C-alpha positions as a Python dict, from the first residue, in 0.01 Angstrom:
ca = {
    (1, 'M'): (0, 0, 0),
    (2, 'F'): (229, -281, 113),
    (3, 'G'): (362, -77, 408),
    (4, 'S'): (6, -2, 517),
    (5, 'I'): (-93, -368, 496),
    (6, 'L'): (218, -477, 688),
    (7, 'A'): (129, -229, 961),
    (8, 'T'): (-223, -370, 967),
    (9, 'I'): (-89, -723, 1013),
    (10, 'L'): (131, -617, 1305),
    (11, 'Q'): (-140, -406, 1471),
    (12, 'T'): (-404, -677, 1433),
    (13, 'T'): (-177, -947, 1574),
    (14, 'L'): (-71, -739, 1875),
    (15, 'R'): (-428, -629, 1947),
    (16, 'W'): (-553, -987, 1919),
    (17, 'L'): (-283, -1115, 2157),
    (18, 'M'): (-345, -838, 2411),
    (19, 'R'): (-726, -803, 2397),
    (20, 'G'): (-847, -1122, 2233),
    (21, 'P'): (-1064, -1153, 1920),
    (22, 'K'): (-1299, -881, 1801),
    (23, 'F'): (-1577, -1139, 1815),
    (24, 'S'): (-1558, -1455, 2021),
    (25, 'S'): (-1601, -1677, 1716),
    (26, 'W'): (-1318, -1514, 1517),
    (27, 'S'): (-975, -1674, 1492),
    (28, 'L'): (-663, -1463, 1443),
    (29, 'L'): (-650, -1566, 1077),
    (30, 'M'): (-1010, -1456, 1025),
    (31, 'E'): (-941, -1118, 1184),
    (32, 'L'): (-625, -1076, 977),
    (33, 'D'): (-816, -1159, 657),
    (34, 'V'): (-1089, -905, 734),
    (35, 'N'): (-854, -626, 841),
    (36, 'I'): (-616, -674, 546),
    (37, 'I'): (-905, -663, 298),
    (38, 'T'): (-1050, -359, 475),
    (39, 'E'): (-717, -176, 463),
    (40, 'A'): (-663, -263, 97),
    (41, 'I'): (-1008, -125, 11),
    (42, 'K'): (-938, 195, 206),
    (43, 'V'): (-609, 246, 24),
    (44, 'L'): (-768, 186, -317),
    (45, 'D'): (-1052, 419, -224),
    (46, 'A'): (-815, 693, -106),
    (47, 'F'): (-612, 676, -426),
    (48, 'G'): (-880, 665, -691),
    (49, 'D'): (-624, 692, -970),
    (50, 'F'): (-542, 320, -952),
    (51, 'T'): (-630, 165, -1286),
    (52, 'W'): (-829, -158, -1301),
    (53, 'K'): (-530, -330, -1459),
    (54, 'E'): (-313, -226, -1163),
    (55, 'I'): (-570, -353, -915),
    (56, 'R'): (-593, -685, -1100),
    (57, 'F'): (-214, -714, -1100),
    (58, 'L'): (-197, -655, -724),
    (59, 'Q'): (-473, -910, -666),
    (60, 'D'): (-299, -1177, -873),
    (61, 'L'): (33, -1092, -707),
    (62, 'A'): (-122, -1144, -364),
    (63, 'A'): (-239, -1490, -475),
    (64, 'C'): (86, -1596, -644),
    (65, 'S'): (211, -1789, -339),
    (66, 'F'): (-83, -2025, -380),
    (67, 'W'): (-9, -2138, -736),
    (68, 'S'): (137, -2470, -619),
    (69, 'L'): (-179, -2659, -536),
    (70, 'E'): (-292, -3013, -461),
    (71, 'A'): (-529, -3017, -755),
    (72, 'T'): (-557, -3095, -1122),
    (73, 'V'): (-610, -2791, -1344),
    (74, 'E'): (-728, -2832, -1703),
    (75, 'R'): (-750, -2518, -1916),
    (76, 'V'): (-1030, -2519, -2171),
    (77, 'D'): (-1186, -2293, -2432),
    (78, 'C'): (-1560, -2265, -2361),
    (79, 'N'): (-1702, -2116, -2680),
    (80, 'G'): (-1436, -1845, -2679),
    (81, 'V'): (-1424, -1802, -2300),
    (82, 'H'): (-1117, -1916, -2108),
    (83, 'G'): (-1205, -2162, -1833),
    (84, 'E'): (-1034, -2396, -1592),
    (85, 'F'): (-1157, -2732, -1469),
    (86, 'I'): (-1021, -2753, -1114),
    (87, 'T'): (-1046, -3069, -905),
    (88, 'S'): (-883, -3121, -568),
    (89, 'T'): (-665, -3432, -552),
    (90, 'S'): (-857, -3527, -239),
    (91, 'V'): (-1176, -3582, -442),
    (92, 'T'): (-1236, -3956, -437),
    (93, 'G'): (-1360, -4132, -749),
    (94, 'K'): (-1520, -3949, -1039),
    (95, 'P'): (-1714, -3648, -905),
    (96, 'K'): (-2077, -3663, -1006),
    (97, 'S'): (-2135, -3287, -988),
    (98, 'I'): (-1972, -3008, -1187),
    (99, 'V'): (-1990, -2663, -1030),
    (100, 'F'): (-2010, -2393, -1297),
    (101, 'Y'): (-1843, -2114, -1098),
    (102, 'L'): (-1849, -1738, -1157),
    (103, 'H'): (-1597, -1550, -945),
    (104, 'G'): (-1659, -1221, -769),
    (105, 'G'): (-1473, -893, -798),
    (106, 'G'): (-1733, -630, -877),
    (107, 'Y'): (-1733, -731, -1246),
    (108, 'C'): (-1398, -549, -1274),
    (109, 'V'): (-1139, -766, -1096),
    (110, 'G'): (-1099, -1129, -996),
    (111, 'S'): (-960, -1408, -1212),
    (112, 'C'): (-885, -1778, -1228),
    (113, 'N'): (-544, -1695, -1082),
    (114, 'S'): (-674, -1505, -782),
    (115, 'Y'): (-947, -1761, -708),
    (116, 'R'): (-757, -2084, -770),
    (117, 'K'): (-665, -2150, -405),
    (118, 'A'): (-1020, -2086, -285),
    (119, 'I'): (-1166, -2309, -556),
    (120, 'V'): (-936, -2596, -460),
    (121, 'T'): (-1064, -2570, -103),
    (122, 'L'): (-1424, -2562, -224),
    (123, 'S'): (-1359, -2864, -446),
    (124, 'K'): (-1203, -3054, -158),
    (125, 'K'): (-1483, -2977, 86),
    (126, 'T'): (-1770, -3038, -157),
    (127, 'Q'): (-1607, -3331, -341),
    (128, 'S'): (-1695, -3163, -670),
    (129, 'R'): (-1525, -3068, -994),
    (130, 'F'): (-1530, -2695, -1067),
    (131, 'L'): (-1535, -2511, -1398),
    (132, 'V'): (-1416, -2155, -1327),
    (133, 'L'): (-1463, -1896, -1601),
    (134, 'E'): (-1240, -1603, -1690),
    (135, 'Y'): (-1529, -1392, -1815),
    (136, 'A'): (-1467, -1048, -1963),
    (137, 'R'): (-1436, -772, -1704),
    (138, 'A'): (-1547, -411, -1699),
    (139, 'P'): (-1486, -135, -1780),
    (140, 'E'): (-1323, -266, -2099),
    (141, 'N'): (-1626, -490, -2150),
    (142, 'Q'): (-1949, -355, -2004),
    (143, 'Y'): (-2291, -518, -1967),
    (144, 'P'): (-2404, -746, -2130),
    (145, 'Y'): (-2066, -882, -2245),
    (146, 'A'): (-1992, -1096, -1936),
    (147, 'L'): (-2345, -1236, -1927),
    (148, 'D'): (-2331, -1328, -2296),
    (149, 'Q'): (-1999, -1503, -2239),
    (150, 'V'): (-2111, -1716, -1946),
    (151, 'F'): (-2431, -1801, -2135),
    (152, 'E'): (-2224, -1936, -2425),
    (153, 'A'): (-1989, -2115, -2186),
    (154, 'Y'): (-2279, -2293, -2015),
    (155, 'K'): (-2413, -2408, -2351),
    (156, 'W'): (-2063, -2534, -2433),
    (157, 'L'): (-2053, -2737, -2110),
    (158, 'I'): (-2390, -2899, -2181),
    (159, 'G'): (-2275, -2960, -2538),
    (160, 'Q'): (-1987, -3170, -2403),
    (161, 'G'): (-2239, -3432, -2292),
    (162, 'V'): (-2267, -3315, -1931),
    (163, 'E'): (-2615, -3373, -1793),
    (164, 'P'): (-2772, -3047, -1669),
    (165, 'S'): (-2899, -3243, -1367),
    (166, 'N'): (-2535, -3287, -1263),
    (167, 'V'): (-2449, -2917, -1294),
    (168, 'V'): (-2454, -2662, -1012),
    (169, 'V'): (-2436, -2292, -1101),
    (170, 'S'): (-2251, -2099, -833),
    (171, 'G'): (-2088, -1765, -772),
    (172, 'D'): (-1985, -1515, -509),
    (173, 'S'): (-2053, -1143, -481),
    (174, 'A'): (-2080, -1000, -835),
    (175, 'G'): (-2039, -1356, -964),
    (176, 'G'): (-2342, -1453, -757),
    (177, 'G'): (-2553, -1183, -921),
    (178, 'L'): (-2422, -1288, -1260),
    (179, 'A'): (-2517, -1649, -1178),
    (180, 'V'): (-2880, -1549, -1118),
    (181, 'A'): (-2885, -1345, -1438),
    (182, 'L'): (-2751, -1651, -1621),
    (183, 'L'): (-3028, -1872, -1480),
    (184, 'V'): (-3292, -1621, -1591),
    (185, 'K'): (-3144, -1601, -1941),
    (186, 'L'): (-3120, -1980, -1968),
    (187, 'R'): (-3485, -2015, -1868),
    (188, 'D'): (-3599, -1747, -2111),
    (189, 'N'): (-3410, -1913, -2397),
    (190, 'G'): (-3534, -2264, -2323),
    (191, 'I'): (-3188, -2396, -2232),
    (192, 'P'): (-3184, -2692, -1989),
    (193, 'L'): (-3143, -2559, -1635),
    (194, 'P'): (-2892, -2692, -1380),
    (195, 'S'): (-2993, -2896, -1078),
    (196, 'C'): (-2949, -2604, -838),
    (197, 'S'): (-2753, -2291, -756),
    (198, 'V'): (-2528, -2193, -466),
    (199, 'L'): (-2486, -1819, -414),
    (200, 'M'): (-2238, -1675, -164),
    (201, 'S'): (-2302, -1311, -70),
    (202, 'P'): (-2448, -1232, -414),
    (203, 'W'): (-2462, -873, -540),
    (204, 'T'): (-2820, -862, -663),
    (205, 'D'): (-2901, -490, -677),
    (206, 'L'): (-2683, -229, -849),
    (207, 'S'): (-2953, 38, -833),
    (208, 'P'): (-2965, 343, -602),
    (209, 'E'): (-3218, 156, -387),
    (210, 'S'): (-2952, -93, -285),
    (211, 'C'): (-2785, -109, 54),
    (212, 'M'): (-2491, 85, -88),
    (213, 'Q'): (-2695, 388, 15),
    (214, 'N'): (-2770, 239, 359),
    (215, 'P'): (-2471, 31, 472),
    (216, 'N'): (-2528, -242, 724),
    (217, 'K'): (-2412, -99, 1059),
    (218, 'W'): (-2227, -423, 1126),
    (219, 'C'): (-2031, -399, 803),
    (220, 'C'): (-1665, -487, 840),
    (221, 'V'): (-1549, -315, 521),
    (222, 'H'): (-1509, 50, 433),
    (223, 'T'): (-1853, 214, 421),
    (224, 'A'): (-1781, 578, 337),
    (225, 'F'): (-1979, 554, 16),
    (226, 'N'): (-1908, 856, -201),
    (227, 'S'): (-1828, 922, -565),
    (228, 'N'): (-1483, 768, -527),
    (229, 'N'): (-1594, 459, -341),
    (230, 'L'): (-1463, 136, -489),
    (231, 'V'): (-1802, -38, -494),
    (232, 'V'): (-1968, 257, -667),
    (233, 'R'): (-1684, 251, -919),
    (234, 'F'): (-1753, -118, -977),
    (235, 'A'): (-2118, -48, -1056),
    (236, 'R'): (-2045, 245, -1285),
    (237, 'A'): (-1777, 53, -1470),
    (238, 'Y'): (-2006, -244, -1536),
    (239, 'L'): (-2324, -51, -1615),
    (240, 'G'): (-2204, 201, -1870),
    (241, 'N'): (-2529, 356, -1992),
    (242, 'A'): (-2745, 56, -1901),
    (243, 'N'): (-3043, 75, -1666),
    (244, 'P'): (-2928, -50, -1322),
    (245, 'K'): (-3276, -198, -1269),
    (246, 'D'): (-3249, -418, -1576),
    (247, 'P'): (-3334, -761, -1429),
    (248, 'L'): (-3029, -915, -1598),
    (249, 'I'): (-2812, -661, -1417),
    (250, 'S'): (-2996, -649, -1085),
    (251, 'P'): (-3176, -983, -1029),
    (252, 'Q'): (-3366, -819, -744),
    (253, 'Y'): (-3604, -700, -1015),
    (254, 'A'): (-3615, -1022, -1217),
    (255, 'N'): (-3896, -1271, -1267),
    (256, 'L'): (-3758, -1571, -1075),
    (257, 'S'): (-4031, -1821, -1158),
    (258, 'G'): (-3916, -2164, -1269),
    (259, 'L'): (-3560, -2132, -1144),
    (260, 'P'): (-3398, -2435, -977),
    (261, 'P'): (-3351, -2471, -599),
    (262, 'M'): (-3107, -2228, -443),
    (263, 'L'): (-2877, -2215, -143),
    (264, 'L'): (-2844, -1845, -57),
    (265, 'M'): (-2566, -1761, 189),
    (266, 'A'): (-2456, -1439, 358),
    (267, 'G'): (-2240, -1321, 643),
    (268, 'G'): (-2414, -1153, 934),
    (269, 'H'): (-2141, -889, 934),
    (270, 'E'): (-2140, -785, 570),
    (271, 'L'): (-2237, -484, 366),
    (272, 'L'): (-2476, -667, 132),
    (273, 'L'): (-2681, -839, 402),
    (274, 'H'): (-2983, -611, 364),
    (275, 'D'): (-2992, -659, -13),
    (276, 'I'): (-2951, -1035, 19),
    (277, 'E'): (-3243, -1042, 263),
    (278, 'R'): (-3450, -848, 8),
    (279, 'F'): (-3350, -1095, -262),
    (280, 'Y'): (-3456, -1384, -39),
    (281, 'E'): (-3799, -1224, -3),
    (282, 'R'): (-3811, -1185, -381),
    (283, 'C'): (-3737, -1556, -422),
    (284, 'K'): (-4024, -1643, -188),
    (285, 'E'): (-4260, -1426, -392),
    (286, 'Y'): (-4200, -1665, -683),
    (287, 'D'): (-4232, -1978, -466),
    (288, 'M'): (-3873, -2075, -527),
    (289, 'K'): (-3723, -2354, -324),
    (290, 'V'): (-3456, -2155, -141),
    (291, 'I'): (-3253, -2209, 173),
    (292, 'F'): (-3128, -1885, 329),
    (293, 'D'): (-2828, -1920, 557),
    (294, 'V'): (-2674, -1629, 751),
    (295, 'A'): (-2356, -1692, 951),
    (296, 'D'): (-2332, -1471, 1258),
    (297, 'Y'): (-2048, -1216, 1259),
    (298, 'M'): (-1908, -1344, 929),
    (299, 'P'): (-1789, -1099, 659),
    (300, 'H'): (-1863, -1082, 287),
    (301, 'V'): (-1787, -1410, 104),
    (302, 'Y'): (-1632, -1555, 419),
    (303, 'Q'): (-1628, -1901, 258),
    (304, 'I'): (-1311, -1816, 63),
    (305, 'L'): (-1115, -1687, 364),
    (306, 'H'): (-878, -1884, 585),
    (307, 'Q'): (-999, -2203, 748),
    (308, 'H'): (-1229, -2130, 1038),
    (309, 'K'): (-1504, -2328, 1207),
    (310, 'E'): (-1774, -2112, 1045),
    (311, 'V'): (-1609, -2157, 705),
    (312, 'D'): (-1595, -2534, 752),
    (313, 'C'): (-1958, -2538, 865),
    (314, 'S'): (-2065, -2339, 560),
    (315, 'L'): (-1878, -2567, 319),
    (316, 'E'): (-2036, -2872, 480),
    (317, 'K'): (-2379, -2715, 419),
    (318, 'I'): (-2287, -2655, 55),
    (319, 'Q'): (-2175, -3015, 13),
    (320, 'K'): (-2494, -3148, 172),
    (321, 'F'): (-2712, -2922, -43),
    (322, 'I'): (-2537, -3018, -366),
    (323, 'C'): (-2559, -3389, -287),
    (324, 'E'): (-2929, -3367, -205),
    (325, 'M'): (-3009, -3162, -516),
    (326, 'I'): (-2811, -3386, -751),
    (327, 'E'): (-2978, -3695, -608),
    (328, 'N'): (-3325, -3543, -620),
    (329, 'S'): (-3302, -3321, -927),
    (330, 'D'): (-3614, -3479, -1076),
    (331, 'L'): (-3814, -3334, -786),
    (332, 'S'): (-3699, -2977, -850),
    (333, 'Q'): (-3809, -2923, -1212),
    (334, 'G'): (-3861, -2559, -1299),
    (335, 'A'): (-4189, -2447, -1450),
    (336, 'S'): (-4046, -2233, -1732),
    (337, 'G'): (-3727, -2405, -1839),
    (338, 'K'): (-3631, -2748, -1964),
    (339, 'R'): (-3431, -2964, -1723),
}
């Protein structure tokens, strides 16, 4: 794998120097990020005998150079779930908002380790404190284990005296879908809802009707979806014998009434764009207050890639949205859940 990725780095750099960027708005770092991720997915897809533990190890290994960070990290036990409060040292004063963050990784990979660098950047740009959860991953722990864990962790956070009106629920990719499922479960159980949610490229439909069967033609990742495809493996690992159209698995089919305001973000060059557009229409059916933002030519969860003008623009939008929602949380009361 490492030889293949090294070759990708050299080829991408030479091609960029000789021909310029693939898209006019892409920097060399952005193109390297996309091509390295694409190559890694192809390798993992080609060799389907990689175990999830091996993939997690490789992911954490790739992030190990980022462990020295300009941030404070406080490890906590959130009702039996490991979590980390992460705050960039550039955050001035006591941050008013706490972002309850659920990482992506297809419910099977991803961790506090692999996301720590990205979270520090998000904390710096949004001037917020983040609580990142190490929820249980599939296939060792299938649905609804992760959802039950983040539900208990949210109750723990509120039980620490944190005002729900100062909490933002956020997530990317699978973590974004899990974030919506959490909001629905909180509402249905009468638990005070957060001020808002911020979803980056959320995976909201694990059913056969999803765009996995009809990949976006602009997709920048591997799209040869077959029985060995990594994304299909993610879904199968998480689902077990559960119904993929269960609304707490695929929020595309959930009742979204009474949920707090949402910032829904996607890349214009990503596989899940069609599904995210469908989810946006679903939100409108329930009269949710939702802002839908699509960044042209950007890949899946581009906000956690290297610094780029589109990344900076997106993070500024997130900061503005959070500030407005925290300040005006009384105006965004949900109809079915306590705030």
